[in-house]
PDB file of N, CA, C and O in Angstrom:
ATOM      1  N   MET A   1      80.037-165.226 -26.347  1.00  0.00           N
ATOM      2  CA  MET A   1      80.002-164.156 -25.377  1.00  0.00           C
ATOM      3  C   MET A   1      81.314-163.370 -25.451  1.00  0.00           C
ATOM      4  O   MET A   1      82.394-163.956 -25.527  1.00  0.00           O
ATOM      5  N   ALA A   2      81.208-162.064 -25.427  1.00  0.00           N
ATOM      6  CA  ALA A   2      82.391-161.212 -25.505  1.00  0.00           C
ATOM      7  C   ALA A   2      83.154-161.241 -24.186  1.00  0.00           C
ATOM      8  O   ALA A   2      82.568-161.432 -23.121  1.00  0.00           O
ATOM      9  N   ASP A   3      84.444-161.052 -24.268  1.00  0.00           N
ATOM     10  CA  ASP A   3      85.298-160.977 -23.091  1.00  0.00           C
ATOM     11  C   ASP A   3      85.160-159.577 -22.486  1.00  0.00           C
ATOM     12  O   ASP A   3      85.354-158.577 -23.176  1.00  0.00           O
ATOM     13  N   ASN A   4      84.832-159.513 -21.218  1.00  0.00           N
ATOM     14  CA  ASN A   4      84.623-158.212 -20.582  1.00  0.00           C
ATOM     15  C   ASN A   4      85.812-157.790 -19.717  1.00  0.00           C
ATOM     16  O   ASN A   4      85.679-156.896 -18.881  1.00  0.00           O
ATOM     17  N   THR A   5      86.953-158.414 -19.908  1.00  0.00           N
ATOM     18  CA  THR A   5      88.135-158.122 -19.103  1.00  0.00           C
ATOM     19  C   THR A   5      88.534-156.652 -19.182  1.00  0.00           C
ATOM     20  O   THR A   5      88.825-156.037 -18.156  1.00  0.00           O
ATOM     21  N   GLU A   6      88.552-156.087 -20.377  1.00  0.00           N
ATOM     22  CA  GLU A   6      88.948-154.687 -20.539  1.00  0.00           C
ATOM     23  C   GLU A   6      87.989-153.759 -19.793  1.00  0.00           C
ATOM     24  O   GLU A   6      88.414-152.811 -19.132  1.00  0.00           O
ATOM     25  N   PHE A   7      86.702-154.043 -19.905  1.00  0.00           N
ATOM     26  CA  PHE A   7      85.708-153.231 -19.210  1.00  0.00           C
ATOM     27  C   PHE A   7      85.890-153.327 -17.692  1.00  0.00           C
ATOM     28  O   PHE A   7      85.838-152.312 -16.996  1.00  0.00           O
ATOM     29  N   CYS A   8      86.101-154.530 -17.183  1.00  0.00           N
ATOM     30  CA  CYS A   8      86.333-154.721 -15.750  1.00  0.00           C
ATOM     31  C   CYS A   8      87.596-153.988 -15.300  1.00  0.00           C
ATOM     32  O   CYS A   8      87.626-153.412 -14.213  1.00  0.00           O
ATOM     33  N   ASP A   9      88.633-154.010 -16.131  1.00  0.00           N
ATOM     34  CA  ASP A   9      89.861-153.268 -15.813  1.00  0.00           C
ATOM     35  C   ASP A   9      89.596-151.764 -15.748  1.00  0.00           C
ATOM     36  O   ASP A   9      90.155-151.068 -14.901  1.00  0.00           O
ATOM     37  N   GLN A  10      88.742-151.266 -16.644  1.00  0.00           N
ATOM     38  CA  GLN A  10      88.392-149.842 -16.642  1.00  0.00           C
ATOM     39  C   GLN A  10      87.634-149.469 -15.367  1.00  0.00           C
ATOM     40  O   GLN A  10      87.858-148.400 -14.798  1.00  0.00           O
ATOM     41  N   ILE A  11      86.755-150.333 -14.928  1.00  0.00           N
ATOM     42  CA  ILE A  11      86.031-150.086 -13.683  1.00  0.00           C
ATOM     43  C   ILE A  11      87.010-150.074 -12.505  1.00  0.00           C
ATOM     44  O   ILE A  11      86.920-149.210 -11.633  1.00  0.00           O
ATOM     45  N   GLY A  12      87.943-151.028 -12.478  1.00  0.00           N
ATOM     46  CA  GLY A  12      88.958-151.059 -11.426  1.00  0.00           C
ATOM     47  C   GLY A  12      89.801-149.796 -11.400  1.00  0.00           C
ATOM     48  O   GLY A  12      90.098-149.268 -10.329  1.00  0.00           O
ATOM     49  N   ALA A  13      90.190-149.310 -12.571  1.00  0.00           N
ATOM     50  CA  ALA A  13      90.973-148.081 -12.659  1.00  0.00           C
ATOM     51  C   ALA A  13      90.154-146.880 -12.182  1.00  0.00           C
ATOM     52  O   ALA A  13      90.678-145.999 -11.501  1.00  0.00           O
ATOM     53  N   ALA A  14      88.876-146.848 -12.538  1.00  0.00           N
ATOM     54  CA  ALA A  14      88.008-145.759 -12.090  1.00  0.00           C
ATOM     55  C   ALA A  14      87.861-145.781 -10.570  1.00  0.00           C
ATOM     56  O   ALA A  14      87.859-144.725  -9.938  1.00  0.00           O
ATOM     57  N   LEU A  15      87.740-146.963  -9.978  1.00  0.00           N
ATOM     58  CA  LEU A  15      87.667-147.070  -8.524  1.00  0.00           C
ATOM     59  C   LEU A  15      88.911-146.486  -7.872  1.00  0.00           C
ATOM     60  O   LEU A  15      88.818-145.755  -6.886  1.00  0.00           O
ATOM     61  N   ALA A  16      90.075-146.811  -8.425  1.00  0.00           N
ATOM     62  CA  ALA A  16      91.331-146.307  -7.869  1.00  0.00           C
ATOM     63  C   ALA A  16      91.459-144.800  -8.038  1.00  0.00           C
ATOM     64  O   ALA A  16      91.967-144.113  -7.152  1.00  0.00           O
ATOM     65  N   GLU A  17      91.001-144.290  -9.168  1.00  0.00           N
ATOM     66  CA  GLU A  17      91.166-142.863  -9.473  1.00  0.00           C
ATOM     67  C   GLU A  17      90.083-141.989  -8.843  1.00  0.00           C
ATOM     68  O   GLU A  17      90.383-140.930  -8.293  1.00  0.00           O
ATOM     69  N   LEU A  18      88.834-142.427  -8.921  1.00  0.00           N
ATOM     70  CA  LEU A  18      87.709-141.596  -8.492  1.00  0.00           C
ATOM     71  C   LEU A  18      87.195-141.919  -7.091  1.00  0.00           C
ATOM     72  O   LEU A  18      86.608-141.059  -6.434  1.00  0.00           O
ATOM     73  N   GLY A  19      87.407-143.122  -6.641  1.00  0.00           N
ATOM     74  CA  GLY A  19      86.893-143.556  -5.345  1.00  0.00           C
ATOM     75  C   GLY A  19      85.596-144.333  -5.482  1.00  0.00           C
ATOM     76  O   GLY A  19      84.877-144.228  -6.475  1.00  0.00           O
ATOM     77  N   THR A  20      85.327-145.112  -4.456  1.00  0.00           N
ATOM     78  CA  THR A  20      84.174-146.006  -4.470  1.00  0.00           C
ATOM     79  C   THR A  20      82.845-145.269  -4.620  1.00  0.00           C
ATOM     80  O   THR A  20      82.020-145.642  -5.453  1.00  0.00           O
ATOM     81  N   SER A  21      82.634-144.227  -3.819  1.00  0.00           N
ATOM     82  CA  SER A  21      81.343-143.524  -3.849  1.00  0.00           C
ATOM     83  C   SER A  21      81.041-142.930  -5.216  1.00  0.00           C
ATOM     84  O   SER A  21      79.916-143.030  -5.704  1.00  0.00           O
ATOM     85  N   GLU A  22      82.039-142.316  -5.834  1.00  0.00           N
ATOM     86  CA  GLU A  22      81.832-141.698  -7.143  1.00  0.00           C
ATOM     87  C   GLU A  22      81.520-142.742  -8.208  1.00  0.00           C
ATOM     88  O   GLU A  22      80.620-142.547  -9.025  1.00  0.00           O
ATOM     89  N   VAL A  23      82.252-143.837  -8.204  1.00  0.00           N
ATOM     90  CA  VAL A  23      82.028-144.900  -9.197  1.00  0.00           C
ATOM     91  C   VAL A  23      80.659-145.537  -8.996  1.00  0.00           C
ATOM     92  O   VAL A  23      79.928-145.751  -9.963  1.00  0.00           O
ATOM     93  N   LEU A  24      80.306-145.842  -7.743  1.00  0.00           N
ATOM     94  CA  LEU A  24      79.000-146.454  -7.493  1.00  0.00           C
ATOM     95  C   LEU A  24      77.863-145.503  -7.838  1.00  0.00           C
ATOM     96  O   LEU A  24      76.814-145.943  -8.308  1.00  0.00           O
ATOM     97  N   SER A  25      78.054-144.209  -7.612  1.00  0.00           N
ATOM     98  CA  SER A  25      77.044-143.226  -7.987  1.00  0.00           C
ATOM     99  C   SER A  25      76.818-143.232  -9.496  1.00  0.00           C
ATOM    100  O   SER A  25      75.675-143.220  -9.953  1.00  0.00           O
ATOM    101  N   CYS A  26      77.895-143.250 -10.265  1.00  0.00           N
ATOM    102  CA  CYS A  26      77.783-143.300 -11.734  1.00  0.00           C
ATOM    103  C   CYS A  26      77.108-144.588 -12.190  1.00  0.00           C
ATOM    104  O   CYS A  26      76.254-144.570 -13.076  1.00  0.00           O
ATOM    105  N   MET A  27      77.491-145.696 -11.584  1.00  0.00           N
ATOM    106  CA  MET A  27      76.914-146.986 -11.964  1.00  0.00           C
ATOM    107  C   MET A  27      75.421-147.028 -11.614  1.00  0.00           C
ATOM    108  O   MET A  27      74.613-147.522 -12.401  1.00  0.00           O
ATOM    109  N   ALA A  28      75.059-146.512 -10.439  1.00  0.00           N
ATOM    110  CA  ALA A  28      73.658-146.506 -10.024  1.00  0.00           C
ATOM    111  C   ALA A  28      72.814-145.646 -10.963  1.00  0.00           C
ATOM    112  O   ALA A  28      71.714-146.036 -11.355  1.00  0.00           O
ATOM    113  N   ARG A  29      73.342-144.470 -11.321  1.00  0.00           N
ATOM    114  CA  ARG A  29      72.599-143.603 -12.237  1.00  0.00           C
ATOM    115  C   ARG A  29      72.431-144.271 -13.603  1.00  0.00           C
ATOM    116  O   ARG A  29      71.375-144.157 -14.225  1.00  0.00           O
ATOM    117  N   THR A  30      73.457-144.959 -14.062  1.00  0.00           N
ATOM    118  CA  THR A  30      73.376-145.659 -15.345  1.00  0.00           C
ATOM    119  C   THR A  30      72.325-146.761 -15.293  1.00  0.00           C
ATOM    120  O   THR A  30      71.533-146.908 -16.224  1.00  0.00           O
ATOM    121  N   MET A  31      72.312-147.535 -14.211  1.00  0.00           N
ATOM    122  CA  MET A  31      71.310-148.595 -14.071  1.00  0.00           C
ATOM    123  C   MET A  31      69.909-148.019 -13.952  1.00  0.00           C
ATOM    124  O   MET A  31      68.953-148.608 -14.455  1.00  0.00           O
ATOM    125  N   ALA A  32      69.777-146.865 -13.287  1.00  0.00           N
ATOM    126  CA  ALA A  32      68.468-146.219 -13.180  1.00  0.00           C
ATOM    127  C   ALA A  32      67.965-145.765 -14.545  1.00  0.00           C
ATOM    128  O   ALA A  32      66.780-145.903 -14.847  1.00  0.00           O
ATOM    129  N   VAL A  33      68.856-145.226 -15.367  1.00  0.00           N
ATOM    130  CA  VAL A  33      68.479-144.807 -16.721  1.00  0.00           C
ATOM    131  C   VAL A  33      68.023-146.017 -17.534  1.00  0.00           C
ATOM    132  O   VAL A  33      67.024-145.942 -18.250  1.00  0.00           O
ATOM    133  N   ILE A  34      68.740-147.117 -17.428  1.00  0.00           N
ATOM    134  CA  ILE A  34      68.359-148.338 -18.148  1.00  0.00           C
ATOM    135  C   ILE A  34      66.971-148.798 -17.707  1.00  0.00           C
ATOM    136  O   ILE A  34      66.134-149.139 -18.543  1.00  0.00           O
ATOM    137  N   ALA A  35      66.725-148.810 -16.398  1.00  0.00           N
ATOM    138  CA  ALA A  35      65.408-149.228 -15.890  1.00  0.00           C
ATOM    139  C   ALA A  35      64.312-148.297 -16.385  1.00  0.00           C
ATOM    140  O   ALA A  35      63.233-148.755 -16.763  1.00  0.00           O
ATOM    141  N   GLN A  36      64.579-146.986 -16.387  1.00  0.00           N
ATOM    142  CA  GLN A  36      63.577-146.038 -16.875  1.00  0.00           C
ATOM    143  C   GLN A  36      63.287-146.268 -18.359  1.00  0.00           C
ATOM    144  O   GLN A  36      62.128-146.264 -18.774  1.00  0.00           O
ATOM    145  N   LYS A  37      64.333-146.467 -19.152  1.00  0.00           N
ATOM    146  CA  LYS A  37      64.140-146.695 -20.593  1.00  0.00           C
ATOM    147  C   LYS A  37      63.384-147.985 -20.857  1.00  0.00           C
ATOM    148  O   LYS A  37      62.582-148.053 -21.788  1.00  0.00           O
ATOM    149  N   GLN A  38      63.629-149.016 -20.044  1.00  0.00           N
ATOM    150  CA  GLN A  38      62.921-150.298 -20.187  1.00  0.00           C
ATOM    151  C   GLN A  38      61.480-150.201 -19.700  1.00  0.00           C
ATOM    152  O   GLN A  38      60.617-150.980 -20.106  1.00  0.00           O
ATOM    153  N   GLY A  39      61.238-149.231 -18.824  1.00  0.00           N
ATOM    154  CA  GLY A  39      59.899-149.080 -18.269  1.00  0.00           C
ATOM    155  C   GLY A  39      59.595-150.077 -17.173  1.00  0.00           C
ATOM    156  O   GLY A  39      58.429-150.320 -16.865  1.00  0.00           O
ATOM    157  N   SER A  40      60.632-150.664 -16.572  1.00  0.00           N
ATOM    158  CA  SER A  40      60.419-151.615 -15.487  1.00  0.00           C
ATOM    159  C   SER A  40      61.635-151.646 -14.566  1.00  0.00           C
ATOM    160  O   SER A  40      62.754-151.340 -14.978  1.00  0.00           O
ATOM    161  N   ASP A  41      61.391-152.023 -13.310  1.00  0.00           N
ATOM    162  CA  ASP A  41      62.495-152.206 -12.379  1.00  0.00           C
ATOM    163  C   ASP A  41      63.368-153.348 -12.891  1.00  0.00           C
ATOM    164  O   ASP A  41      62.915-154.190 -13.666  1.00  0.00           O
ATOM    165  N   ILE A  42      64.627-153.365 -12.448  1.00  0.00           N
ATOM    166  CA  ILE A  42      65.522-154.439 -12.885  1.00  0.00           C
ATOM    167  C   ILE A  42      66.190-155.071 -11.670  1.00  0.00           C
ATOM    168  O   ILE A  42      66.358-154.435 -10.629  1.00  0.00           O
ATOM    169  N   GLU A  43      66.560-156.320 -11.826  1.00  0.00           N
ATOM    170  CA  GLU A  43      67.299-157.038 -10.790  1.00  0.00           C
ATOM    171  C   GLU A  43      68.346-157.899 -11.471  1.00  0.00           C
ATOM    172  O   GLU A  43      68.065-158.578 -12.459  1.00  0.00           O
ATOM    173  N   PHE A  44      69.543-157.863 -10.937  1.00  0.00           N
ATOM    174  CA  PHE A  44      70.643-158.650 -11.479  1.00  0.00           C
ATOM    175  C   PHE A  44      71.147-159.584 -10.383  1.00  0.00           C
ATOM    176  O   PHE A  44      71.463-159.137  -9.280  1.00  0.00           O
ATOM    177  N   ASN A  45      71.222-160.866 -10.683  1.00  0.00           N
ATOM    178  CA  ASN A  45      71.721-161.860  -9.747  1.00  0.00           C
ATOM    179  C   ASN A  45      73.034-162.429 -10.257  1.00  0.00           C
ATOM    180  O   ASN A  45      73.157-162.778 -11.431  1.00  0.00           O
ATOM    181  N   CYS A  46      74.010-162.518  -9.368  1.00  0.00           N
ATOM    182  CA  CYS A  46      75.245-163.221  -9.699  1.00  0.00           C
ATOM    183  C   CYS A  46      75.650-164.040  -8.485  1.00  0.00           C
ATOM    184  O   CYS A  46      74.941-164.050  -7.478  1.00  0.00           O
ATOM    185  N   ASP A  47      76.772-164.721  -8.567  1.00  0.00           N
ATOM    186  CA  ASP A  47      77.176-165.594  -7.477  1.00  0.00           C
ATOM    187  C   ASP A  47      77.579-164.843  -6.211  1.00  0.00           C
ATOM    188  O   ASP A  47      77.674-165.455  -5.147  1.00  0.00           O
ATOM    189  N   LEU A  48      77.820-163.532  -6.297  1.00  0.00           N
ATOM    190  CA  LEU A  48      78.278-162.765  -5.141  1.00  0.00           C
ATOM    191  C   LEU A  48      77.209-161.883  -4.506  1.00  0.00           C
ATOM    192  O   LEU A  48      77.305-161.551  -3.324  1.00  0.00           O
ATOM    193  N   ALA A  49      76.188-161.499  -5.281  1.00  0.00           N
ATOM    194  CA  ALA A  49      75.210-160.548  -4.749  1.00  0.00           C
ATOM    195  C   ALA A  49      73.989-160.457  -5.651  1.00  0.00           C
ATOM    196  O   ALA A  49      73.930-161.049  -6.729  1.00  0.00           O
ATOM    197  N   VAL A  50      73.023-159.694  -5.169  1.00  0.00           N
ATOM    198  CA  VAL A  50      71.842-159.337  -5.949  1.00  0.00           C
ATOM    199  C   VAL A  50      71.777-157.814  -5.956  1.00  0.00           C
ATOM    200  O   VAL A  50      71.872-157.178  -4.906  1.00  0.00           O
ATOM    201  N   VAL A  51      71.617-157.234  -7.137  1.00  0.00           N
ATOM    202  CA  VAL A  51      71.498-155.780  -7.273  1.00  0.00           C
ATOM    203  C   VAL A  51      70.121-155.492  -7.846  1.00  0.00           C
ATOM    204  O   VAL A  51      69.756-156.006  -8.904  1.00  0.00           O
ATOM    205  N   SER A  52      69.356-154.662  -7.138  1.00  0.00           N
ATOM    206  CA  SER A  52      68.013-154.300  -7.585  1.00  0.00           C
ATOM    207  C   SER A  52      67.938-152.803  -7.831  1.00  0.00           C
ATOM    208  O   SER A  52      68.531-152.009  -7.100  1.00  0.00           O
ATOM    209  N   VAL A  53      67.204-152.430  -8.866  1.00  0.00           N
ATOM    210  CA  VAL A  53      66.986-151.020  -9.172  1.00  0.00           C
ATOM    211  C   VAL A  53      65.481-150.803  -9.234  1.00  0.00           C
ATOM    212  O   VAL A  53      64.792-151.366 -10.085  1.00  0.00           O
ATOM    213  N   GLU A  54      64.980-149.975  -8.316  1.00  0.00           N
ATOM    214  CA  GLU A  54      63.574-149.619  -8.295  1.00  0.00           C
ATOM    215  C   GLU A  54      63.435-148.208  -8.824  1.00  0.00           C
ATOM    216  O   GLU A  54      64.009-147.267  -8.276  1.00  0.00           O
ATOM    217  N   ARG A  55      62.675-148.066  -9.886  1.00  0.00           N
ATOM    218  CA  ARG A  55      62.510-146.763 -10.521  1.00  0.00           C
ATOM    219  C   ARG A  55      61.728-145.806  -9.629  1.00  0.00           C
ATOM    220  O   ARG A  55      60.818-146.219  -8.910  1.00  0.00           O
ATOM    221  N   LYS A  56      62.088-144.529  -9.679  1.00  0.00           N
ATOM    222  CA  LYS A  56      61.335-143.472  -9.030  1.00  0.00           C
ATOM    223  C   LYS A  56      60.497-142.774 -10.081  1.00  0.00           C
ATOM    224  O   LYS A  56      60.864-142.729 -11.255  1.00  0.00           O
ATOM    225  N   LEU A  57      59.367-142.230  -9.651  1.00  0.00           N
ATOM    226  CA  LEU A  57      58.549-141.431 -10.556  1.00  0.00           C
ATOM    227  C   LEU A  57      59.277-140.135 -10.836  1.00  0.00           C
ATOM    228  O   LEU A  57      59.611-139.399  -9.907  1.00  0.00           O
ATOM    229  N   ILE A  58      59.526-139.847 -12.084  1.00  0.00           N
ATOM    230  CA  ILE A  58      60.254-138.639 -12.478  1.00  0.00           C
ATOM    231  C   ILE A  58      59.264-137.663 -13.095  1.00  0.00           C
ATOM    232  O   ILE A  58      58.574-137.976 -14.066  1.00  0.00           O
ATOM    233  N   LYS A  59      59.213-136.468 -12.504  1.00  0.00           N
ATOM    234  CA  LYS A  59      58.344-135.424 -13.038  1.00  0.00           C
ATOM    235  C   LYS A  59      59.210-134.499 -13.910  1.00  0.00           C
ATOM    236  O   LYS A  59      60.204-133.938 -13.447  1.00  0.00           O
ATOM    237  N   LEU A  60      58.819-134.359 -15.152  1.00  0.00           N
ATOM    238  CA  LEU A  60      59.537-133.499 -16.080  1.00  0.00           C
ATOM    239  C   LEU A  60      58.930-132.106 -16.083  1.00  0.00           C
ATOM    240  O   LEU A  60      57.715-131.949 -15.969  1.00  0.00           O
ATOM    241  N   ASN A  61      59.767-131.114 -16.212  1.00  0.00           N
ATOM    242  CA  ASN A  61      59.267-129.737 -16.302  1.00  0.00           C
ATOM    243  C   ASN A  61      58.656-129.510 -17.671  1.00  0.00           C
ATOM    244  O   ASN A  61      59.200-129.953 -18.682  1.00  0.00           O
ATOM    245  N   GLY A  62      57.530-128.822 -17.703  1.00  0.00           N
ATOM    246  CA  GLY A  62      56.948-128.452 -18.986  1.00  0.00           C
ATOM    247  C   GLY A  62      55.776-129.176 -19.370  1.00  0.00           C
ATOM    248  O   GLY A  62      55.219-128.927 -20.439  1.00  0.00           O
TER     249      GLY A  62
END
């Protein structure tokens, strides 16, 4: 398994620079894109919390 320390440090720096709401908005949009590409809702469980992403129906123009 790869060490994710650098990535976690980058998230911490983004929180300090951009603020909680902006970082969580980016993370939520990224998780939503992943769920849409997978074609299914996703749920992540860890020792501190459960994060669920429920896909919305997206209507494309055209």
